[in-house]
C-alpha positions as CSV (number, residue, x, y, z in Angstrom):
1,M,0.2,-0.1,0.0
2,F,1.2,4.0,-0.6
3,T,0.0,5.7,1.7
4,A,1.7,9.4,1.2
5,L,3.5,11.0,-1.1
6,V,5.4,14.2,0.5
7,L,7.2,16.7,-2.8
8,Q,9.8,19.7,-1.8
9,H,10.7,21.7,-4.9
10,F,9.9,19.4,-6.9
11,R,9.2,20.4,-10.8
12,S,6.0,22.5,-10.1
13,Y,5.9,21.9,-6.4
14,T,6.9,24.0,-4.2
15,Q,5.3,22.1,-0.9
16,K,2.7,19.5,-1.8
17,K,0.9,16.6,0.2
18,F,-1.1,14.0,-1.3
19,E,-2.3,10.8,0.6
20,F,-3.9,8.0,-1.4
21,H,-7.0,6.0,-1.3
22,P,-6.6,1.5,0.1
23,K,-8.5,1.4,-4.0
24,L,-8.4,4.1,-5.9
25,T,-7.0,7.0,-6.2
26,I,-7.7,10.0,-9.2
27,I,-5.7,13.0,-9.4
28,V,-8.2,15.6,-11.8
29,G,-6.4,18.8,-13.3
30,K,-5.8,20.5,-16.7
31,N,-2.7,19.8,-18.5
32,T,-1.1,22.1,-16.6
33,A,-1.7,21.3,-13.9
34,G,1.2,18.8,-12.0
35,K,-0.5,15.2,-12.9
36,T,2.0,13.9,-14.6
37,N,5.1,15.6,-12.6
38,M,3.1,13.5,-9.9
39,V,3.0,10.6,-11.6
40,E,6.8,11.1,-12.4
41,S,7.8,11.2,-8.5
42,V,5.8,8.1,-7.8
43,M,7.9,6.4,-10.5
44,L,10.8,7.3,-8.8
45,L,10.6,6.7,-6.0
46,S,9.4,3.0,-7.8
47,S,12.3,2.6,-10.2
48,G,14.8,5.4,-8.5
49,K,14.8,6.9,-11.8
50,S,12.8,9.4,-13.9
51,F,11.3,8.4,-17.1
52,R,11.1,12.2,-18.5
53,A,14.5,13.9,-17.7
54,D,17.1,13.9,-19.9
55,K,19.6,14.9,-16.4
56,D,18.3,14.1,-13.3
57,F,18.8,17.9,-12.2
58,Q,16.0,19.2,-14.5
59,M,13.7,17.5,-11.9
60,I,15.1,20.4,-9.4
61,Q,12.4,23.3,-9.6
62,F,13.8,26.2,-11.6
63,G,16.1,28.6,-9.1
64,Q,16.4,26.1,-6.2
65,E,19.2,23.6,-5.1
66,V,18.0,20.9,-4.0
67,G,14.2,18.6,-4.2
68,R,12.8,16.3,-2.6
69,V,10.3,13.2,-3.1
70,Q,9.1,11.0,-0.3
71,G,6.7,8.3,-0.5
72,L,5.6,6.1,2.7
73,V,4.5,2.5,1.9
74,E,3.5,-0.1,3.9
75,I,3.5,-3.7,3.3
76,N,2.4,-6.2,5.8
77,K,1.4,-3.7,8.1
78,E,5.7,-2.9,8.3
79,K,5.8,1.4,7.2
80,T,8.7,1.9,4.9
81,K,9.9,5.6,4.4
82,L,11.7,6.4,0.8
83,E,13.3,9.0,0.0
84,I,15.5,10.8,-2.7
85,V,17.5,13.9,-2.2
86,L,18.3,15.7,-5.5
87,A,21.0,19.0,-5.3
88,Q,22.6,20.9,-7.3
89,Q,25.0,22.1,-5.2
90,E,26.2,25.4,-6.9
91,A,28.9,26.2,-3.8
92,A,30.9,22.5,-4.9
93,G,30.4,23.6,-8.7
94,G,27.7,22.6,-10.3
95,R,27.9,19.2,-8.9
96,F,24.7,16.8,-9.1
97,I,23.9,14.6,-5.8
98,K,21.1,12.2,-6.0
99,K,20.9,10.5,-3.0
100,Y,18.2,7.4,-1.9
101,L,17.2,7.0,1.3
102,V,15.3,3.9,2.8
103,N,13.8,4.5,6.5
104,D,16.2,7.7,6.8
105,I,19.6,5.3,5.5
106,A,21.5,5.6,2.4
107,R,21.1,3.1,0.4
108,T,22.2,2.7,-3.7
109,R,19.9,2.4,-6.0
110,N,20.0,-1.5,-5.8
111,H,18.9,-1.9,-2.4
112,F,16.4,1.0,-3.0
113,V,14.4,-0.7,-5.6
114,G,11.4,-3.0,-4.6
115,N,10.5,-1.0,-1.9
116,L,7.4,-0.1,-4.2
117,P,7.0,-2.1,-7.0
118,A,4.8,-0.3,-9.9
119,V,3.8,-0.5,-13.1
120,L,3.0,2.8,-15.5
121,F,0.5,3.2,-18.0
122,R,1.3,6.8,-20.2
123,P,-0.3,7.6,-23.7
124,E,3.8,7.8,-25.1
125,E,4.2,3.5,-24.0
126,L,1.3,3.3,-27.2
127,D,4.0,3.7,-29.7
128,I,6.8,0.9,-27.9
129,I,5.3,-0.6,-30.9
130,V,6.1,1.9,-34.1
131,D,8.9,3.7,-32.0
132,G,12.8,3.0,-32.2
133,P,14.4,0.2,-31.0
134,S,15.9,2.4,-27.5
135,M,12.0,2.6,-26.5
136,R,11.6,-1.5,-26.3
137,R,15.1,-1.9,-25.1
138,E,13.8,0.8,-22.4
139,F,10.5,-1.6,-21.5
140,L,12.3,-4.3,-21.7
141,N,15.0,-2.8,-18.6
142,S,11.6,-1.0,-16.9
143,V,9.9,-4.3,-15.9
144,L,12.8,-6.5,-15.4
145,E,15.1,-3.7,-13.3
146,S,11.8,-3.9,-11.4
147,V,12.1,-7.4,-10.5
148,D,15.6,-8.3,-10.8
149,A,18.2,-7.7,-8.4
150,E,20.7,-9.2,-10.4
151,Y,19.4,-7.5,-13.7
152,R,19.8,-4.3,-12.5
153,I,23.7,-5.0,-11.0
154,A,24.3,-6.0,-14.4
155,K,22.8,-3.3,-16.2
156,T,25.0,-0.7,-14.0
157,I,27.9,-2.8,-14.9
158,Y,28.0,-3.4,-18.5
159,D,26.9,0.2,-18.7
160,K,29.7,2.0,-17.6
161,V,32.2,-1.0,-18.9
162,L,30.4,0.0,-22.1
163,R,31.3,3.7,-21.8
164,Q,34.9,2.7,-21.2
165,R,35.4,0.1,-23.7
166,N,34.0,3.0,-26.5
167,A,36.3,5.5,-24.6
168,L,39.3,3.1,-25.3
169,L,37.7,2.4,-28.9
170,Y,38.5,6.3,-30.0
171,V,41.8,6.2,-28.6
172,T,42.6,3.7,-30.4
173,R,41.1,4.9,-33.7
174,E,42.8,8.3,-33.1
175,T,46.3,7.1,-32.2
176,G,46.5,3.3,-34.0
177,K,47.7,1.9,-31.2
178,R,45.4,-0.8,-29.5
179,N,46.0,-1.6,-25.7
180,I,45.7,-5.4,-26.1
181,A,45.6,-5.7,-21.7
182,Q,42.9,-3.0,-21.4
183,F,40.7,-4.4,-24.4
184,E,40.9,-8.2,-22.6
185,Y,40.0,-6.5,-19.3
186,W,36.9,-4.5,-20.3
187,D,36.1,-7.6,-23.0
188,E,35.5,-10.0,-19.9
189,L,33.3,-7.7,-17.8
190,L,31.7,-6.6,-20.7
191,I,30.7,-10.4,-22.1
192,T,30.0,-11.6,-18.5
193,N,27.1,-8.7,-17.3
194,G,26.2,-8.9,-21.1
195,Q,25.3,-12.4,-21.6
196,K,23.2,-11.9,-17.9
197,I,21.6,-9.6,-19.4
198,T,20.6,-11.5,-22.8
199,K,19.5,-14.6,-20.9
200,K,17.3,-12.8,-18.5
201,R,15.4,-10.5,-21.7
202,N,14.8,-13.8,-22.9
203,E,13.5,-15.2,-19.9
204,F,10.5,-12.0,-19.6
205,I,9.7,-12.9,-23.4
206,E,9.7,-16.3,-23.1
207,F,7.1,-15.7,-20.2
208,I,5.1,-13.7,-22.2
209,N,5.0,-15.6,-25.0
210,A,3.7,-18.5,-23.0
211,A,1.6,-16.1,-21.0
212,K,-2.6,-16.8,-22.1
213,K,-3.6,-13.2,-23.5
214,D,-6.9,-11.6,-23.7
215,V,-6.6,-8.8,-25.1
216,F,-4.7,-9.4,-28.1
217,D,-3.2,-12.8,-29.3
218,C,0.5,-12.2,-30.2
219,K,4.3,-13.2,-30.0
220,I,7.3,-11.1,-29.1
221,I,10.3,-11.9,-31.6
222,Y,14.0,-11.2,-29.6
223,D,16.3,-9.9,-32.2
224,K,18.9,-9.8,-29.8
225,S,22.8,-8.8,-30.7
226,T,24.4,-12.1,-29.2
227,I,27.9,-11.1,-27.2
228,S,30.4,-13.3,-27.3
229,E,34.2,-13.0,-27.1
230,D,34.3,-14.9,-31.0
231,R,31.7,-11.5,-31.9
232,L,34.0,-8.7,-30.9
233,V,36.4,-10.1,-32.6
234,Q,34.6,-10.3,-35.7
235,Y,33.9,-6.9,-35.7
236,K,36.8,-5.3,-34.1
237,E,37.9,-3.5,-37.5
238,Q,34.4,-1.9,-38.0
239,E,34.5,-1.3,-34.0
240,V,37.3,1.0,-34.1
241,N,36.4,2.5,-37.5
242,A,33.1,3.3,-35.7
243,A,35.1,3.8,-32.2
244,V,31.7,1.9,-30.7
245,T,31.0,-1.6,-29.8
246,L,28.6,-3.0,-32.3
247,V,27.4,-6.3,-30.7
248,G,25.3,-6.9,-27.6
249,P,22.1,-5.8,-25.6
250,Q,22.5,-1.9,-26.2
251,R,21.8,-3.5,-29.8
252,D,18.8,-5.3,-29.0
253,D,15.6,-5.2,-30.7
254,F,12.0,-7.2,-30.5
255,Y,9.3,-6.9,-33.1
256,V,5.4,-8.4,-32.2
257,T,3.7,-10.6,-34.7
258,M,0.1,-11.2,-35.1
259,K,-1.9,-14.1,-36.7
260,T,-3.4,-13.3,-39.8
261,K,-4.2,-15.2,-43.0
262,G,-1.6,-14.6,-44.8
263,G,0.7,-15.9,-41.4
264,E,2.0,-14.6,-38.9
265,Q,2.5,-11.0,-39.5
266,N,5.1,-8.0,-38.5
267,V,2.2,-5.8,-36.2
268,Q,4.5,-3.2,-37.1
269,H,4.0,-3.0,-40.5
270,F,1.1,-5.0,-40.9
271,G,-1.6,-4.1,-37.9
272,S,-3.5,-1.0,-37.7
273,R,-3.0,1.8,-35.6
274,G,-6.0,0.4,-33.1
275,Q,-4.0,-3.2,-33.2
276,Q,-1.2,-1.6,-31.9
277,R,-2.8,-0.1,-29.0
278,L,-4.3,-3.3,-27.8
279,V,-0.6,-5.2,-28.3
280,I,0.7,-2.3,-26.2
281,L,-2.2,-2.9,-23.6
282,Q,-1.9,-6.9,-23.9
283,L,2.1,-6.3,-23.1
284,K,1.4,-4.1,-19.8
285,L,-1.5,-6.3,-18.6
286,L,1.7,-9.4,-18.9
287,H,3.8,-7.1,-17.1
288,I,1.6,-6.7,-14.0
289,L,1.5,-10.2,-14.2
290,F,5.1,-11.0,-14.7
291,V,5.5,-8.2,-11.4
292,E,3.7,-10.0,-9.2
293,Q,4.7,-13.7,-10.5
294,K,8.4,-12.6,-9.1
295,L,7.3,-10.3,-6.2
296,H,4.1,-11.9,-4.5
297,V,2.6,-8.8,-4.1
298,N,0.1,-6.8,-6.4
299,P,1.9,-3.7,-8.1
300,L,0.9,0.0,-8.0
301,L,-0.9,0.8,-11.0
302,V,0.1,3.8,-12.0
303,L,-2.4,5.0,-15.3
304,D,-1.5,8.7,-17.0
305,D,-4.5,10.0,-18.9
306,I,-4.2,6.9,-21.3
307,F,-7.8,6.7,-21.1
308,S,-8.2,9.1,-24.5
309,E,-6.5,6.7,-26.5
310,L,-8.7,3.6,-25.4
311,D,-12.2,2.4,-26.3
312,T,-14.7,2.0,-23.8
313,T,-14.7,-1.9,-23.9
314,H,-10.4,-2.1,-22.6
315,I,-11.4,1.2,-20.4
316,Q,-13.2,-1.1,-18.8
317,L,-10.7,-3.8,-19.0
318,V,-7.6,-1.8,-16.8
319,L,-10.0,-0.7,-14.1
320,S,-11.1,-3.9,-13.8
321,K,-7.3,-4.0,-12.5
322,T,-8.2,-1.7,-9.7
323,Q,-9.9,-4.7,-8.2
324,D,-6.8,-6.4,-6.8
325,N,-4.7,-3.5,-7.5
326,Q,-3.8,-0.6,-5.6
327,T,-4.1,2.5,-8.5
328,I,-3.5,5.6,-9.2
329,L,-5.4,7.4,-12.2
330,T,-4.7,10.8,-14.0
331,T,-7.6,12.6,-15.7
332,T,-8.6,16.0,-17.5
333,H,-12.1,15.9,-16.6
334,K,-14.0,14.8,-13.7
335,E,-17.1,13.3,-15.2
336,F,-14.9,10.2,-15.9
337,V,-15.7,8.9,-12.8
338,D,-19.7,9.1,-13.4
339,S,-19.5,7.7,-16.8
340,H,-17.6,4.6,-15.9
341,N,-19.6,4.3,-12.7
342,L,-17.0,4.0,-10.0
343,K,-17.0,3.0,-6.5
344,D,-14.6,3.2,-3.6
345,F,-12.0,5.7,-4.6
346,A,-10.7,9.5,-3.6
347,I,-10.1,12.4,-5.7
348,I,-7.9,15.0,-5.5
349,E,-8.4,18.1,-8.0
350,L,-5.6,19.9,-8.5
């Protein structure tokens, strides 16, 4: 149960406290009222990172040096206080600091994530199918990082090693000299952690393909970029010329197929806009199921103004999940409540 949220100098909020209903909390406000800012803060407590900001300091209210997001979570009658502190310290040369605290004790992001399992629906995610590969990789990361500490660790190490290796490739290209010992060191770390990432992504995709589909019958084809010693050797010269690593999970992609009279077809190319949206809805519902099976808790559902994108039948399908999952729902229209005959809820008007 997510019971309370306190924001201080976060985005448009100077000081604000929200308290949430055990079942359904509806946040009503016009497009500039701060609904998505509030949703961002909730997901920040869940995942430890923003789904919007290019740079973390952008979350601090303009003109301020420190922003805070605090949340209170109750699991099995035990209360846990979560807090993220964002600080842009001009006195320290503009250095940015991000702190994670659990019950006022500093933690790493890996030990912070998992205290507030949450699944986010937002309009932008309806473009996962038609957008670029980076958005599909981010979908895989958001699911797996929320439930698997080993994945979070492997991904953190992999990203750091990838930056180091790319820098080494750049030096090699510019100087014409290859430091074999350094490449051996970084390659080993890259391969070990890259293979862990690939394995866990594959397991999640297999889970989706094996699961019952209530909304849309579809299948994910994992277009993975396998990383191994042989493949790094294979692309050795091309990588130096490009000064970037050309194989590994950072190059992964997937596509979704649907059954047609002509056989299995790629939804991106052959599906209608409506079919593409149903695929995303199906993936999100399976995301919820995956979290429940992995963590043995019902995650918080955060529905950010997605109902303008769905028809009445599928709105009711999403709302049916609020019977089992605590939900925060944002909308621009208060009439939404009456039109869908909602019960047992609280309204917060911004």
